[in-house]
C-alpha positions in Angstrom: -29.7 -5.3 -5.1 -26.5 -3.4 -5.8 -23.4 -5.2 -7.0 -21.1 -6.1 -4.1 -17.7 -4.5 -4.1 -14.9 -7.1 -4.0 -12.5 -6.6 -1.1 -9.2 -8.1 0.0 -7.8 -8.3 3.5 -4.3 -6.8 4.0 -2.4 -7.8 7.1 1.0 -6.7 8.3 3.2 -6.2 11.3 4.3 -2.7 12.5 6.5 -1.5 15.3 4.9 -0.7 18.6 5.6 3.0 18.2 3.9 3.1 14.8 1.0 1.2 16.3 0.6 3.6 19.2 0.7 6.5 16.8 -2.0 4.8 14.7 -4.2 4.2 17.7 -3.7 7.8 18.9 -4.6 9.2 15.5 -7.6 7.0 15.2 -8.9 8.3 18.6 -8.4 11.9 17.7 -10.2 11.4 14.4 -12.9 9.3 16.1 -12.2 6.5 13.6 -11.3 2.9 14.0 -7.8 1.6 13.4 -9.1 -0.1 10.3 -10.5 3.1 8.9 -7.3 5.1 9.6 -5.1 2.3 8.0 -7.4 2.1 5.0 -7.2 5.9 4.5 -3.4 5.8 4.9 -3.1 3.1 2.3 -5.3 5.0 -0.2 -3.3 8.2 0.3 0.0 6.4 -0.1 -1.2 4.6 -3.2 -2.5 7.8 -4.8 0.8 9.7 -4.0 3.0 6.9 -5.3 1.0 6.4 -8.6 2.8 7.4 -11.8 0.6 10.3 -13.1 2.3 10.3 -16.5 0.0 7.5 -17.5 -3.1 9.2 -16.2 -5.1 10.5 -19.2 -6.1 13.7 -17.3 -2.4 14.8 -17.2 -1.9 13.9 -20.9 -4.4 16.4 -22.2 -3.3 18.9 -24.8 -4.1 22.6 -24.6 -7.1 23.8 -26.6 -6.9 26.8 -28.8 -10.0 29.0 -28.8 -11.1 31.4 -31.5 -11.5 34.3 -29.1 -8.4 35.5 -27.2 -9.2 36.7 -23.6 -6.6 38.2 -21.3 -6.3 36.8 -17.8 -7.2 40.3 -16.5 -10.6 40.0 -18.2 -11.2 36.6 -16.8 -10.4 37.8 -13.3 -12.6 40.8 -13.7 -15.5 38.5 -14.8 -14.9 36.0 -12.0 -14.5 38.6 -9.2 -16.9 41.1 -10.7 -14.2 43.8 -11.1 -14.4 46.6 -13.6 
Protein backbone atom coordinates (compact mmCIF):
# COMPACT_ATOMS: atom_id res chain seq x y z
CA UNK A 1 0.00 0.00 0.00
CA UNK A 2 1.52 3.36 -1.02
CA UNK A 3 2.29 5.99 1.57
CA UNK A 4 -0.56 8.38 2.14
CA UNK A 5 0.05 11.99 1.25
CA UNK A 6 -0.58 14.29 4.16
CA UNK A 7 -3.03 17.09 3.41
CA UNK A 8 -4.37 20.17 5.16
CA UNK A 9 -7.67 21.94 4.68
CA UNK A 10 -7.50 25.64 3.80
CA UNK A 11 -10.66 27.68 4.25
CA UNK A 12 -11.22 31.34 3.48
CA UNK A 13 -13.83 33.92 2.60
CA UNK A 14 -13.86 35.71 -0.73
CA UNK A 15 -16.02 38.43 -2.19
CA UNK A 16 -19.06 37.33 -4.18
CA UNK A 17 -17.59 38.63 -7.46
CA UNK A 18 -14.44 36.57 -6.94
CA UNK A 19 -16.56 33.53 -6.08
CA UNK A 20 -18.67 33.94 -9.21
CA UNK A 21 -15.52 34.23 -11.33
CA UNK A 22 -14.17 31.08 -9.66
CA UNK A 23 -17.38 29.15 -10.35
CA UNK A 24 -17.46 30.34 -13.96
CA UNK A 25 -13.84 29.34 -14.52
CA UNK A 26 -14.42 25.95 -12.92
CA UNK A 27 -17.37 25.31 -15.26
CA UNK A 28 -15.44 26.31 -18.37
CA UNK A 29 -12.55 24.05 -17.36
CA UNK A 30 -14.91 21.22 -16.37
CA UNK A 31 -13.34 21.22 -12.90
CA UNK A 32 -14.65 21.51 -9.38
CA UNK A 33 -14.24 24.70 -7.36
CA UNK A 34 -11.85 22.78 -5.11
CA UNK A 35 -9.69 21.76 -8.08
CA UNK A 36 -9.56 25.30 -9.49
CA UNK A 37 -8.76 26.81 -6.08
CA UNK A 38 -6.02 24.22 -5.48
CA UNK A 39 -4.48 24.93 -8.88
CA UNK A 40 -4.62 28.69 -8.23
CA UNK A 41 -2.89 28.26 -4.86
CA UNK A 42 -0.16 26.10 -6.40
CA UNK A 43 0.39 28.64 -9.17
CA UNK A 44 0.55 31.56 -6.76
CA UNK A 45 2.91 29.71 -4.41
CA UNK A 46 5.24 28.83 -7.30
CA UNK A 47 5.27 32.39 -8.64
CA UNK A 48 5.85 33.95 -5.21
CA UNK A 49 8.71 31.60 -4.28
CA UNK A 50 12.19 33.10 -3.99
CA UNK A 51 14.09 31.32 -6.75
CA UNK A 52 17.47 32.59 -5.57
CA UNK A 53 17.47 29.76 -3.04
CA UNK A 54 16.54 27.13 -5.63
CA UNK A 55 19.63 25.01 -6.44
CA UNK A 56 18.65 24.84 -10.11
CA UNK A 57 19.14 28.60 -10.46
CA UNK A 58 22.46 28.56 -8.59
CA UNK A 59 24.27 26.34 -11.09
CA UNK A 60 27.55 27.59 -12.48
CA UNK A 61 28.31 27.42 -16.22
CA UNK A 62 30.34 24.42 -17.32
CA UNK A 63 33.37 24.86 -19.56
CA UNK A 64 33.76 22.18 -22.19
CA UNK A 65 37.00 21.18 -23.91
CA UNK A 66 35.54 21.60 -27.40
CA UNK A 67 34.21 24.97 -28.52
CA UNK A 68 31.14 24.84 -30.72
CA UNK A 69 29.45 27.84 -32.25
CA UNK A 70 25.73 28.38 -31.86
CA UNK A 71 25.41 28.16 -35.66
CA UNK A 72 26.84 24.64 -35.58
CA UNK A 73 24.43 23.66 -32.82
CA UNK A 74 21.46 25.04 -34.76
CA UNK A 75 22.61 23.29 -37.92
CA UNK A 76 22.79 20.01 -36.02
CA UNK A 77 19.43 20.49 -34.32
CA UNK A 78 17.58 21.61 -37.42
CA UNK A 79 19.55 19.46 -39.89
CA UNK A 80 20.83 22.50 -41.78
CA UNK A 81 24.02 22.47 -43.80
